[in-house]
C-alpha positions as CSV (number, residue, x, y, z in Angstrom):
1,M,113.1,118.6,96.5
2,A,109.8,120.1,95.6
3,E,106.6,118.0,96.1
4,E,105.6,118.6,92.4
5,D,108.8,116.9,91.3
6,V,107.7,113.6,92.8
7,K,105.7,111.3,90.6
8,V,102.8,109.7,92.5
9,T,100.6,107.1,91.0
10,L,97.5,105.6,92.6
11,H,96.5,102.2,91.5
12,W,92.8,102.3,92.1
13,L,90.3,99.4,92.2
14,N,86.5,99.9,92.0
15,G,84.6,99.2,95.2
16,S,87.7,99.3,97.3
17,R,89.4,101.5,99.9
18,A,91.5,103.0,97.2
19,Q,88.8,105.6,97.1
20,G,89.9,106.7,100.6
21,T,93.5,107.0,99.3
22,L,92.2,109.1,96.4
23,W,90.5,111.4,98.9
24,L,93.8,111.7,100.8
25,L,95.6,112.7,97.6
26,E,92.9,115.3,96.8
27,E,93.1,116.6,100.4
28,L,96.9,117.0,100.3
29,Q,96.7,118.4,96.8
30,I,99.3,116.0,95.6
31,P,99.7,115.9,91.8
32,Y,99.1,112.2,90.9
33,E,98.3,109.8,88.1
34,L,95.4,107.3,88.3
35,D,95.7,103.8,87.1
36,R,92.4,102.0,87.2
37,Y,91.6,98.3,87.8
38,H,88.2,96.6,87.9
39,R,87.0,93.7,89.8
40,L,86.4,90.4,88.1
41,P,82.8,88.9,88.0
42,N,83.6,87.0,91.2
43,K,84.3,90.4,92.9
44,L,88.0,89.6,93.3
45,A,90.8,92.0,92.2
46,P,92.3,91.3,88.8
47,P,95.7,89.4,88.7
48,E,97.4,92.5,87.2
49,L,97.6,94.0,90.7
50,E,100.0,91.2,91.7
51,K,102.6,92.7,89.3
52,L,102.6,95.8,91.6
53,H,102.5,94.0,95.0
54,P,102.6,90.3,95.9
55,L,99.2,90.4,97.7
56,G,97.5,91.8,94.6
57,K,95.2,94.2,96.6
58,A,94.3,97.8,96.3
59,P,95.1,100.5,97.1
60,V,98.8,100.6,96.0
61,V,100.6,103.8,95.5
62,S,103.9,104.2,93.7
63,V,106.1,107.1,94.5
64,K,109.1,108.0,92.3
65,A,111.4,110.7,93.6
66,P,113.7,112.6,91.1
67,G,116.8,110.7,90.3
68,A,115.4,107.4,91.7
69,S,115.8,104.4,89.3
70,E,112.6,102.7,90.5
71,P,109.5,104.0,92.4
72,M,108.8,103.0,95.9
73,V,105.7,100.8,96.2
74,L,103.4,101.6,99.2
75,A,100.6,99.2,100.2
76,E,98.1,99.1,103.1
77,S,95.9,102.1,103.4
78,P,97.1,103.4,106.8
79,F,100.8,103.1,105.8
80,I,100.1,104.9,102.6
81,A,98.2,107.6,104.6
82,Q,101.0,108.0,107.1
83,Y,103.8,108.2,104.6
84,L,102.1,110.7,102.3
85,S,100.9,112.8,105.2
86,E,104.4,113.0,106.6
87,H,106.1,113.9,103.3
88,F,103.5,116.1,101.5
89,T,102.7,119.0,103.9
90,S,102.9,122.2,101.9
91,H,99.1,122.4,101.3
92,K,97.6,120.7,104.3
93,K,98.6,119.0,107.5
94,L,96.8,115.7,108.1
95,L,98.8,114.4,111.1
96,P,98.5,116.2,114.5
97,D,101.6,117.6,116.2
98,R,103.3,114.7,118.0
99,W,104.9,116.3,121.0
100,K,103.6,118.5,123.8
101,P,105.8,121.6,124.3
102,G,109.0,120.7,126.2
103,Q,108.1,116.9,126.1
104,E,109.9,116.0,122.8
105,G,111.1,112.5,122.8
106,K,109.9,111.6,126.2
107,V,107.6,108.6,127.0
108,G,104.2,110.0,127.5
109,G,105.1,113.3,125.9
110,E,102.8,112.8,122.9
111,T,99.7,114.9,122.4
112,E,96.3,113.3,122.7
113,E,95.5,114.2,119.2
114,W,98.6,112.4,117.8
115,M,98.0,109.3,120.0
116,R,94.4,109.1,118.8
117,C,95.3,109.5,115.2
118,Q,98.0,106.7,115.4
119,Y,95.7,104.3,117.2
120,L,92.8,104.9,114.8
121,L,95.0,104.3,111.7
122,Y,95.9,100.9,113.1
123,Y,92.4,100.2,114.3
124,V,90.7,100.8,111.0
125,E,92.9,98.3,109.1
126,G,92.8,95.7,111.9
127,S,89.8,95.4,114.2
128,F,87.3,97.4,112.1
129,M,88.0,96.2,108.5
130,M,88.5,92.6,109.6
131,R,84.9,92.4,110.8
132,L,83.6,94.2,107.7
133,V,85.3,91.8,105.4
134,L,83.9,88.9,107.4
135,N,80.5,90.4,107.1
136,L,80.9,90.6,103.3
137,V,81.9,86.9,103.1
138,L,79.1,85.7,105.3
139,S,76.5,87.9,103.5
140,A,77.5,86.3,100.2
141,L,76.1,83.1,101.5
142,K,72.6,84.8,101.2
143,G,73.2,86.1,97.7
144,P,72.1,85.1,94.2
145,N,75.3,83.1,93.5
146,I,74.1,80.5,96.0
147,P,71.8,77.8,94.4
148,F,68.2,78.6,95.4
149,F,67.5,75.2,96.8
150,I,70.2,75.5,99.5
151,R,69.9,79.2,100.0
152,P,67.5,78.9,103.0
153,L,70.1,76.8,104.8
154,T,73.1,79.1,103.9
155,R,71.0,82.2,104.8
156,A,70.3,80.7,108.2
157,I,74.0,79.9,108.8
158,S,75.0,83.3,107.6
159,N,72.6,85.1,109.9
160,Q,73.7,83.1,112.8
161,M,77.4,83.7,112.2
162,I,76.8,87.4,111.7
163,G,74.9,87.5,114.9
164,L,77.6,85.6,116.8
165,L,80.8,87.1,115.3
166,V,80.1,90.3,113.5
167,F,77.3,92.2,115.2
168,P,78.7,92.0,118.8
169,D,82.1,93.3,117.7
170,M,80.6,96.0,115.5
171,K,78.5,97.2,118.5
172,K,81.7,97.5,120.5
173,S,83.4,99.4,117.7
174,F,80.6,101.9,117.2
175,T,80.2,102.4,121.0
176,M,84.0,103.2,121.2
177,L,83.8,105.6,118.2
178,E,80.8,107.3,119.6
179,K,82.7,107.9,122.8
180,F,85.8,109.1,120.9
181,L,83.6,111.7,119.3
182,E,82.0,112.7,122.6
183,T,85.5,113.3,124.1
184,A,87.3,114.7,121.0
185,P,90.1,117.1,122.0
186,S,89.0,120.7,121.9
187,G,85.5,119.6,121.3
188,G,86.1,118.2,117.8
189,P,84.2,118.2,115.4
190,Y,86.6,115.6,114.0
191,I,87.6,112.4,115.9
192,C,91.1,113.7,116.8
193,G,90.2,117.3,117.5
194,P,89.3,120.4,115.5
195,N,91.1,119.5,112.3
196,L,90.6,116.8,109.7
197,T,93.3,114.1,110.0
198,A,94.4,111.0,108.1
199,A,92.5,109.0,110.7
200,D,89.2,110.7,109.6
201,I,89.9,109.9,106.0
202,M,90.7,106.2,106.7
203,L,87.5,105.9,108.8
204,G,85.6,107.9,106.3
205,Y,85.3,105.3,103.5
206,P,83.7,102.5,105.5
207,L,81.5,104.9,107.5
208,I,80.2,106.7,104.5
209,A,79.6,103.4,102.8
210,G,77.5,102.0,105.7
211,K,75.6,105.1,106.9
212,D,72.6,104.8,104.6
213,G,71.5,101.3,105.6
214,A,74.2,98.7,105.7
215,W,74.7,99.1,109.5
216,E,70.9,98.7,110.1
217,E,71.0,95.2,108.5
218,L,73.6,93.9,111.0
219,G,71.1,93.3,113.8
220,K,68.8,95.0,116.3
221,W,70.2,98.2,117.7
222,E,69.5,99.3,121.3
223,K,67.5,102.4,120.4
224,G,65.8,101.0,117.4
225,S,68.2,102.0,114.6
226,W,71.9,102.5,114.2
227,K,71.4,106.2,113.6
228,E,69.4,106.6,116.8
229,T,71.8,104.5,118.9
230,F,74.9,106.3,117.7
231,P,73.8,109.8,116.8
232,K,77.2,111.5,117.0
233,L,78.7,108.8,114.8
234,H,75.9,109.1,112.3
235,A,76.3,112.9,112.2
236,Y,80.1,112.5,111.8
237,S,79.6,110.1,108.9
238,E,77.3,112.6,107.2
239,R,79.8,115.4,107.8
240,L,82.6,113.3,106.3
241,S,80.5,112.6,103.2
242,Q,80.3,116.4,102.6
243,E,84.1,117.0,103.0
244,P,85.4,118.8,99.8
245,G,88.2,116.3,99.4
246,W,85.8,113.3,99.5
247,L,83.4,115.0,97.0
248,K,86.3,115.8,94.7
249,S,87.4,112.1,94.8
250,V,83.9,111.0,93.9
251,E,83.5,113.5,91.1
252,K,86.9,112.3,89.7
253,I,85.7,108.7,89.4
254,K,82.3,109.8,88.0
255,E,84.1,111.8,85.4
256,I,86.4,108.9,84.4
257,E,84.2,105.9,85.0
258,G,80.8,107.4,84.3
259,S,79.4,106.3,87.7
260,F,80.5,105.8,91.3
261,A,79.5,103.0,93.7
262,I,80.6,102.4,97.3
263,R,80.3,99.4,99.5
264,P,81.2,98.9,103.2
């Protein structure tokens, strides 16, 4: 079965990690259709997405193989990335080789590159994004939707909760990612080694979104700024923002929507 015979549709939501999935599709050069959805005034996803998946979140990808009566529905960014990267390999390989030579199927026989990639796919969706979502929720307590006469109180509560729950965990995450880049197999320059992987793409969306100021607002960084405290991570974020696949995904949305916005 040829890859071009498979019908792939990305259900894209503005201001969501669906942009990372669009980058993945561009990187793998998968022919796809794009169905667009837009957030409601309250910033939530529209109810139409629930017709595709019970959670009503984006991204969602439908994959219809030739002869299949119904498409498969894939949800959760890392699962989508893993599935597509395993099945669409004719143009680019985004998953590292799994086994060391002669170690196939053995416990501990996996390559460091593969182990890193697998861990980071789970980490992005779990530990990393969980804290970013919490930060978004708490930051909303300081926003214009809060009545002005109670906003000083909600702002104080928000700042305290971010300082207690979000900032310490984000420092640990950034410290870990900085170390991963310092010790990347074969010297990098990507986080799993010399080649771009699905893990880079899944990390890319939040890192690109936060690199120009969002991380600075979380708290006081050890060396004065996030950029100075984590120089390798900052350089990595800048490099990802110039990847051809990312730039193509941004231009695609600009062409269709007329503009493009990103948020961490």
